[in-house]
C-alpha positions in Angstrom: 0.0 0.0 0.0 1.1 3.5 -0.8 -0.4 6.7 0.6 0.0 10.1 -1.1 -1.2 13.6 -0.5 -3.1 15.6 -3.1 -1.3 18.7 -1.9 2.0 17.2 -3.1 0.7 17.0 -6.7 0.9 19.9 -9.2 -2.4 21.9 -9.0 -4.4 18.7 -8.1 -3.2 16.7 -11.1 -2.2 13.2 -9.9 -2.4 10.9 -12.9 -1.0 11.6 -16.3 2.1 12.2 -18.4 3.9 14.6 -16.1 5.8 14.8 -12.8 4.9 14.3 -10.0 2.3 11.6 -10.8 1.0 8.4 -9.3 0.5 6.8 -12.7 2.6 7.9 -15.6 0.4 7.4 -18.6 -0.2 9.2 -21.9 -3.8 7.8 -22.1 -5.4 10.3 -19.7 -4.9 12.8 -16.9 -6.9 13.1 -13.6 -7.1 16.0 -11.1 -9.1 17.0 -8.1 -9.1 20.8 -8.0 -10.4 23.2 -5.3 -11.2 26.8 -5.9 -12.3 29.7 -3.7 -15.2 31.9 -4.7 -13.8 34.5 -7.2 -10.9 32.3 -8.4 -10.4 32.6 -12.2 -8.5 30.6 -14.8 -7.7 32.3 -18.0 -9.3 30.9 -21.2 -7.5 28.0 -22.9 -8.0 25.2 -25.4 -6.4 21.9 -26.3 -5.6 20.9 -29.8 -5.7 17.1 -29.1 -7.3 16.4 -25.7 -10.9 16.2 -24.6 -11.4 17.6 -21.1 -14.2 16.5 -18.8 -14.9 18.7 -15.8 -17.2 17.4 -13.1 -18.6 20.0 -10.6 -18.6 18.0 -7.4 -19.6 20.9 -5.2 -20.3 24.6 -5.8 -21.0 26.8 -8.7 -18.7 27.8 -11.6 -19.0 29.5 -14.9 -17.6 28.0 -18.2 -18.6 29.0 -21.7 -20.5 31.9 -20.1 -22.9 29.4 -18.5 -23.4 28.5 -14.9 -22.8 24.9 -13.7 -23.3 23.4 -10.3 -23.2 20.1 -8.3 -23.3 17.1 -10.5 -22.9 18.9 -13.9 -20.3 17.4 -16.3 -18.9 19.8 -18.9 -17.2 18.1 -21.9 -14.8 20.4 -23.7 -13.8 19.2 -27.2 -10.5 19.9 -28.9 -10.2 23.5 -30.1 -13.1 24.7 -27.9 -12.0 27.6 -25.8 -13.3 28.4 -22.3 -12.2 30.1 -19.1 -13.3 29.1 -15.6 -14.7 31.3 -12.9 -15.6 30.0 -9.4 -18.8 31.6 -8.4 -18.7 30.0 -5.0 -16.1 27.7 -3.4 -15.9 24.8 -5.9 -14.4 21.3 -6.0 -14.0 19.7 -9.4 -12.7 16.4 -10.8 -11.1 16.9 -14.2 -10.2 14.1 -16.7 -8.3 14.8 -19.9 -7.7 12.3 -22.6 -5.1 11.8 -24.0 -2.4 13.1 -21.7 -0.4 15.2 -24.1 2.5 17.5 -22.9 2.2 21.1 -24.1 -1.4 20.7 -25.3 -2.7 23.8 -23.4 -2.9 27.0 -25.3 -3.8 30.2 -23.4 -6.1 32.7 -25.0 -5.9 36.5 -24.4 -8.0 37.8 -21.6 -11.3 39.5 -22.6 -11.1 43.3 -22.7 
């Protein structure tokens, strides 16, 4: 048996093709992410990966829509969105495949 701490992982990412990781795989990535109300992640897209975001608890805005407990947002390659925590939020995020350098930031809205 092994025991690890999520806080020791990079921004909640604990499985995927990166370091540190519990399972080094290029098939997928998994993260548990926590946000405080008002936290914001700049818009981005992936050229190869599909990203699934599960809102476990709280309310967030993506694609200029409000999502809450139990919603699953599937972001396809080349779709751009930002992320705004409207309340304290906990998410689970799965990306497939796990491709290094497949995150492209978009300029902030003016």
